[in-house]
Short mmCIF file of the C-alpha atoms (twelve columns), coordinates in Angstrom:
data_MODEL
# 
_entry.id   MODEL 
# 
loop_
_atom_site.group_PDB 
_atom_site.id 
_atom_site.type_symbol 
_atom_site.label_atom_id 
_atom_site.label_alt_id 
_atom_site.label_comp_id 
_atom_site.label_asym_id 
_atom_site.label_seq_id 
_atom_site.Cartn_x 
_atom_site.Cartn_y 
_atom_site.Cartn_z 
_atom_site.pdbx_PDB_model_num 
ATOM 1   C CA . UNK A 1   -19.654 -38.952 -12.994 1 
ATOM 2   C CA . UNK A 2   -17.007 -38.134 -10.408 1 
ATOM 3   C CA . UNK A 3   -15.736 -41.657 -10.922 1 
ATOM 4   C CA . UNK A 4   -15.510 -41.394 -14.587 1 
ATOM 5   C CA . UNK A 5   -13.482 -38.081 -14.572 1 
ATOM 6   C CA . UNK A 6   -11.150 -39.598 -11.775 1 
ATOM 7   C CA . UNK A 7   -10.735 -42.631 -14.490 1 
ATOM 8   C CA . UNK A 8   -10.297 -40.478 -17.227 1 
ATOM 9   C CA . UNK A 9   -7.671  -38.037 -15.714 1 
ATOM 10  C CA . UNK A 10  -5.692  -41.422 -14.520 1 
ATOM 11  C CA . UNK A 11  -5.820  -42.886 -17.885 1 
ATOM 12  C CA . UNK A 12  -4.555  -39.291 -19.514 1 
ATOM 13  C CA . UNK A 13  -1.743  -38.382 -16.412 1 
ATOM 14  C CA . UNK A 14  -1.051  -41.587 -14.891 1 
ATOM 15  C CA . UNK A 15  -2.869  -40.070 -11.558 1 
ATOM 16  C CA . UNK A 16  -5.079  -37.189 -10.652 1 
ATOM 17  C CA . UNK A 17  -2.775  -34.239 -10.810 1 
ATOM 18  C CA . UNK A 18  -2.374  -32.344 -7.712  1 
ATOM 19  C CA . UNK A 19  -4.120  -29.087 -8.617  1 
ATOM 20  C CA . UNK A 20  -7.230  -31.144 -9.370  1 
ATOM 21  C CA . UNK A 21  -9.684  -32.110 -6.536  1 
ATOM 22  C CA . UNK A 22  -12.817 -33.791 -7.428  1 
ATOM 23  C CA . UNK A 23  -15.857 -32.896 -4.842  1 
ATOM 24  C CA . UNK A 24  -19.508 -34.074 -4.396  1 
ATOM 25  C CA . UNK A 25  -21.453 -30.949 -2.729  1 
ATOM 26  C CA . UNK A 26  -24.829 -30.060 -2.665  1 
ATOM 27  C CA . UNK A 27  -25.457 -27.013 -4.487  1 
ATOM 28  C CA . UNK A 28  -27.743 -25.371 -1.890  1 
ATOM 29  C CA . UNK A 29  -24.859 -25.580 0.652   1 
ATOM 30  C CA . UNK A 30  -21.567 -25.147 -1.162  1 
ATOM 31  C CA . UNK A 31  -18.606 -25.689 0.973   1 
ATOM 32  C CA . UNK A 32  -16.379 -23.156 -0.788  1 
ATOM 33  C CA . UNK A 33  -15.282 -19.717 0.216   1 
ATOM 34  C CA . UNK A 34  -16.067 -16.615 -1.992  1 
ATOM 35  C CA . UNK A 35  -13.774 -15.493 -4.516  1 
ATOM 36  C CA . UNK A 36  -11.748 -18.949 -5.120  1 
ATOM 37  C CA . UNK A 37  -12.421 -19.811 -8.649  1 
ATOM 38  C CA . UNK A 38  -11.313 -18.610 -11.861 1 
ATOM 39  C CA . UNK A 39  -13.997 -21.085 -13.547 1 
ATOM 40  C CA . UNK A 40  -17.359 -22.152 -12.442 1 
ATOM 41  C CA . UNK A 41  -19.751 -24.689 -14.839 1 
ATOM 42  C CA . UNK A 42  -22.997 -25.406 -14.014 1 
ATOM 43  C CA . UNK A 43  -24.196 -27.310 -16.830 1 
ATOM 44  C CA . UNK A 44  -27.563 -28.901 -17.616 1 
ATOM 45  C CA . UNK A 45  -28.953 -27.615 -13.790 1 
ATOM 46  C CA . UNK A 46  -30.896 -24.275 -13.957 1 
ATOM 47  C CA . UNK A 47  -34.072 -26.120 -15.206 1 
ATOM 48  C CA . UNK A 48  -33.734 -28.246 -12.025 1 
ATOM 49  C CA . UNK A 49  -34.170 -25.476 -9.761  1 
ATOM 50  C CA . UNK A 50  -37.136 -23.308 -9.090  1 
ATOM 51  C CA . UNK A 51  -35.095 -20.546 -7.525  1 
ATOM 52  C CA . UNK A 52  -32.045 -20.513 -10.095 1 
ATOM 53  C CA . UNK A 53  -31.470 -16.910 -9.734  1 
ATOM 54  C CA . UNK A 54  -30.320 -17.928 -6.072  1 
ATOM 55  C CA . UNK A 55  -28.030 -20.594 -7.470  1 
ATOM 56  C CA . UNK A 56  -26.292 -18.139 -9.929  1 
ATOM 57  C CA . UNK A 57  -25.872 -15.545 -7.461  1 
ATOM 58  C CA . UNK A 58  -24.150 -18.216 -5.049  1 
ATOM 59  C CA . UNK A 59  -22.074 -19.610 -8.009  1 
ATOM 60  C CA . UNK A 60  -21.169 -15.909 -9.030  1 
ATOM 61  C CA . UNK A 61  -19.890 -15.161 -5.343  1 
ATOM 62  C CA . UNK A 62  -17.320 -18.070 -5.896  1 
ATOM 63  C CA . UNK A 63  -15.499 -16.333 -8.739  1 
ATOM 64  C CA . UNK A 64  -12.587 -14.473 -8.407  1 
ATOM 65  C CA . UNK A 65  -12.470 -10.608 -9.826  1 
ATOM 66  C CA . UNK A 66  -11.505 -12.191 -13.582 1 
ATOM 67  C CA . UNK A 67  -13.535 -15.304 -13.294 1 
ATOM 68  C CA . UNK A 68  -15.697 -16.872 -15.661 1 
ATOM 69  C CA . UNK A 69  -19.079 -18.456 -15.208 1 
ATOM 70  C CA . UNK A 70  -20.526 -21.055 -17.704 1 
ATOM 71  C CA . UNK A 71  -24.145 -22.107 -17.514 1 
ATOM 72  C CA . UNK A 72  -26.455 -24.521 -19.669 1 
ATOM 73  C CA . UNK A 73  -30.053 -24.912 -19.264 1 
ATOM 74  C CA . UNK A 74  -33.094 -26.616 -21.182 1 
ATOM 75  C CA . UNK A 75  -35.733 -23.828 -22.225 1 
ATOM 76  C CA . UNK A 76  -38.864 -24.113 -24.119 1 
ATOM 77  C CA . UNK A 77  -38.532 -22.571 -27.365 1 
ATOM 78  C CA . UNK A 78  -41.657 -23.023 -29.683 1 
ATOM 79  C CA . UNK A 79  -40.086 -26.155 -30.817 1 
ATOM 80  C CA . UNK A 80  -42.776 -29.018 -31.049 1 
ATOM 81  C CA . UNK A 81  -40.987 -31.883 -30.001 1 
ATOM 82  C CA . UNK A 82  -38.422 -30.381 -27.446 1 
ATOM 83  C CA . UNK A 83  -41.199 -28.381 -25.650 1 
ATOM 84  C CA . UNK A 84  -43.303 -31.257 -25.288 1 
ATOM 85  C CA . UNK A 85  -40.345 -33.400 -23.570 1 
ATOM 86  C CA . UNK A 86  -39.747 -30.734 -21.451 1 
ATOM 87  C CA . UNK A 87  -43.542 -30.640 -20.171 1 
ATOM 88  C CA . UNK A 88  -43.789 -34.160 -20.059 1 
ATOM 89  C CA . UNK A 89  -40.346 -33.791 -17.687 1 
ATOM 90  C CA . UNK A 90  -42.244 -31.460 -15.604 1 
ATOM 91  C CA . UNK A 91  -45.523 -33.617 -15.353 1 
ATOM 92  C CA . UNK A 92  -43.088 -36.234 -13.949 1 
ATOM 93  C CA . UNK A 93  -41.536 -33.817 -11.627 1 
ATOM 94  C CA . UNK A 94  -38.172 -34.107 -12.939 1 
ATOM 95  C CA . UNK A 95  -37.715 -30.461 -13.834 1 
ATOM 96  C CA . UNK A 96  -39.297 -27.368 -12.485 1 
ATOM 97  C CA . UNK A 97  -41.556 -25.436 -14.823 1 
ATOM 98  C CA . UNK A 98  -39.811 -24.851 -18.061 1 
ATOM 99  C CA . UNK A 99  -38.500 -21.890 -18.687 1 
ATOM 100 C CA . UNK A 100 -38.719 -19.719 -22.253 1 
ATOM 101 C CA . UNK A 101 -35.563 -18.759 -23.724 1 
ATOM 102 C CA . UNK A 102 -36.708 -15.052 -22.942 1 
ATOM 103 C CA . UNK A 103 -37.584 -15.784 -19.202 1 
ATOM 104 C CA . UNK A 104 -33.853 -17.242 -18.596 1 
ATOM 105 C CA . UNK A 105 -32.556 -14.558 -20.450 1 
ATOM 106 C CA . UNK A 106 -34.243 -11.984 -18.644 1 
ATOM 107 C CA . UNK A 107 -33.230 -13.535 -15.326 1 
ATOM 108 C CA . UNK A 108 -29.692 -13.758 -16.438 1 
ATOM 109 C CA . UNK A 109 -29.709 -10.102 -17.179 1 
ATOM 110 C CA . UNK A 110 -30.623 -9.365  -13.597 1 
ATOM 111 C CA . UNK A 111 -28.542 -11.565 -11.909 1 
ATOM 112 C CA . UNK A 112 -25.505 -11.178 -14.353 1 
ATOM 113 C CA . UNK A 113 -25.654 -7.949  -15.892 1 
ATOM 114 C CA . UNK A 114 -22.118 -7.730  -16.932 1 
ATOM 115 C CA . UNK A 115 -20.589 -9.377  -19.691 1 
ATOM 116 C CA . UNK A 116 -23.356 -11.966 -20.400 1 
ATOM 117 C CA . UNK A 117 -23.084 -13.769 -23.585 1 
ATOM 118 C CA . UNK A 118 -26.417 -15.953 -24.365 1 
ATOM 119 C CA . UNK A 119 -27.458 -17.993 -27.244 1 
ATOM 120 C CA . UNK A 120 -29.802 -20.740 -27.688 1 
ATOM 121 C CA . UNK A 121 -29.637 -23.669 -29.968 1 
ATOM 122 C CA . UNK A 122 -32.965 -25.887 -30.084 1 
ATOM 123 C CA . UNK A 123 -33.980 -26.426 -26.555 1 
ATOM 124 C CA . UNK A 124 -30.649 -25.669 -24.979 1 
ATOM 125 C CA . UNK A 125 -29.453 -22.231 -23.862 1 
ATOM 126 C CA . UNK A 126 -26.246 -21.477 -23.461 1 
ATOM 127 C CA . UNK A 127 -24.694 -18.354 -21.232 1 
ATOM 128 C CA . UNK A 128 -20.978 -17.351 -20.016 1 
ATOM 129 C CA . UNK A 129 -20.337 -14.459 -18.034 1 
ATOM 130 C CA . UNK A 130 -16.804 -12.896 -17.469 1 
ATOM 131 C CA . UNK A 131 -16.325 -10.935 -14.251 1 
ATOM 132 C CA . UNK A 132 -14.345 -7.399  -14.139 1 
ATOM 133 C CA . UNK A 133 -12.026 -6.846  -11.643 1 
# 
């Protein structure tokens, strides 16, 4: 994905802009200091972490006082095909036990309390939060 992003940036700008740094890192051991980012994206990852709340708290610490955190996750949502697919991925060890849309919402409420926006479409949950100074 980083190679694709680099290639796309070069196609658009002729080179990777100086203010953009593409980094591969371990989400369990992020190499960044606190309060450094205005925007953090964590897309299609939470359903792969048993302790997603700890990950969210770690990501939240990276945000500046007025930063934004964007999260997406697959969730069970009483949809036959989507829920079966999630359970199949869980059975193969690809994902942790699927969280329901309510379970994820409750976890986000506990970890992000302020400025949370949450919606679900199909089996995908979308959450954003804006930190306040």
